[in-house]
N, C-alpha and C positions, 0 to 999 in steps of 0.2 A: 730285907735288903736284897736286891737283885741287881748286880752290877752290869748285867748284860744289856746291850742296847735294845731299844724298842724295835721289833721286827718291822722292816720297811722304812725305818726312820733315817735320819741324816747319816748315821754311821754306815749305811749300806749304799751310799751314793758318792759320786766323785772320788773314786778310789785312785790311789797313785799307781802308776805302771812301774813294775819292778824291772830293773835291768841287771841286777846282781843275783846270780843263781844261789847265793848263800841264803837268801830269804825265800820263804814259802808264800806264794800268793794265797790270799784269803778273800772272802767276799764281804768283809767289814773292816772298819777302822777301829783301832784300839786293841786292848788285851783280851777282849771277850767277844765271841761270836755266840753261837747257841750252846757251846760247851761251857758248863759252869765248873771250870777246873779247880776252883777253891773248895768245892764240896768234898768233905771227908778229911781234909788235911789243913784247914786254916782255923784261926781263932774264931772267925765269924761262924764257921761251920760247927765248931765245938760248942759255941754258945747258942746254937739253934737259931741263928739270925739269917740263914740262907734258905731259900726254897730247896726242895728236893732236887738234886742235880739231874734227875731223869725228866723233870718237867721242862718242856720247851714250849713256852707260849708263842703264839703267832699273832700277827697284827689283828687277825679276825677273832681271836679268842681272849684278847686283853680288853677288859671293859674300860672305856675312856673315863676320865674324871668328870667330864661334862657331856651329858647326853642331850643333844639339842634337836634331834629328829626322832620320830617314833621308831623304836627298835624292838625286835623280838629276839630273845635268847632261846635257842632251840635245844630241846632235850638230847639231840644227837651230838652235842659238843660239851666239853668241859671249859668253863670260862674262868678267868683269873682277874681278881680285883687287886691291883697293885697300889691303890690309893683310895681315898674317899671318892664316892661317886654321887653326883648330883644330877637329877633329871630336871631339865629346865622346861618350864611351860612354853608352848603347849605340847611338848613331846610327851609320849606315853611309852613306858617301858613294860613290855609283856614278857613274862618268864613262863615258858611252857612247863607243865607238870613233869617232874622227873629230871629237870635241868640241874646239872652240878655246877656250883660256883664255889671256887676256892679263893681264899683271901690270904695275901701275904701277911706275915706277922708284923705288927706295928713295932717300930724301933724306938718308940718313946722320945723322939726328938722333935 
């Protein structure tokens, strides 16, 4: 389970303008940005259901659930599977030797 929004997704656009100095401006909507503040002190963390808090996937390193155009995963990046991935014909998925792919733990739901 990763409650953080997808980098570059809707949570990062059309942000409200703050007029009250009590609040701190952020670059996302919601309780989570790239900081996984639940790590190390929540029930989800204790049960091993959260990714390592130091892992900060980017839009370029999250493998989409549906690959519809030919794609190459480079050995110079670490990629993250956050869900099942399907390669749709006629797309081809090429994984360079030495590429690291990490998968989030299934939550059994």
